[in-house]
C-alpha positions as CSV (number, residue, x, y, z in Angstrom):
1,M,-78.3,89.8,12.2
2,T,-79.8,86.5,11.1
3,H,-81.6,84.2,13.4
4,L,-80.1,80.7,13.5
5,Q,-82.8,78.0,13.1
6,P,-82.8,74.9,15.3
7,S,-81.5,71.9,13.5
8,A,-84.3,70.7,11.3
9,R,-85.1,67.1,10.9
10,V,-84.8,65.4,7.6
11,P,-88.1,63.6,7.3
12,A,-87.0,60.7,5.2
13,L,-84.0,59.9,7.4
14,W,-85.9,60.4,10.6
15,A,-88.6,58.0,9.4
16,A,-86.0,55.5,8.4
17,A,-84.1,55.8,11.6
18,Y,-86.9,55.6,14.0
19,G,-89.8,54.1,12.1
20,P,-91.1,50.6,12.9
21,R,-91.1,49.3,9.3
22,H,-87.4,49.3,8.5
23,T,-84.7,46.7,9.1
24,R,-82.0,47.2,11.8
25,A,-79.4,47.9,9.1
26,V,-81.4,50.6,7.5
27,S,-82.3,52.2,10.8
28,R,-78.6,52.1,12.0
29,A,-77.4,53.6,8.7
30,A,-80.1,56.4,8.9
31,R,-79.1,57.2,12.5
32,C,-75.5,57.4,11.4
33,L,-76.4,59.8,8.6
34,L,-78.4,62.0,11.0
35,R,-75.5,62.2,13.4
36,L,-73.1,63.0,10.5
37,R,-75.5,65.7,9.3
38,A,-75.7,67.2,12.8
39,F,-71.9,67.1,13.2
40,A,-71.4,68.8,9.8
41,R,-73.9,71.5,10.7
42,D,-72.2,72.2,14.1
43,L,-68.9,72.3,12.4
44,A,-70.1,74.8,9.8
45,L,-71.6,77.0,12.5
46,A,-68.5,76.9,14.6
47,D,-67.0,79.8,12.7
48,H,-70.1,81.9,13.5
49,V,-69.7,82.1,17.3
50,P,-70.1,85.7,18.5
51,F,-66.8,87.5,19.6
52,G,-64.6,84.9,17.9
53,G,-65.4,82.2,20.3
54,Y,-62.7,83.1,22.8
């Protein structure tokens, strides 16, 4: 049985999303990409719920 790792941060996106040196547009786009990445990961893991998820 494999151990599922907690969602890892993408350092470049994280810095762009929450760093002080980026414009609002860049920060907003990076946050959207981080949310999209988290959603895609959750969707991919949805099939791997023990006992069929019922």
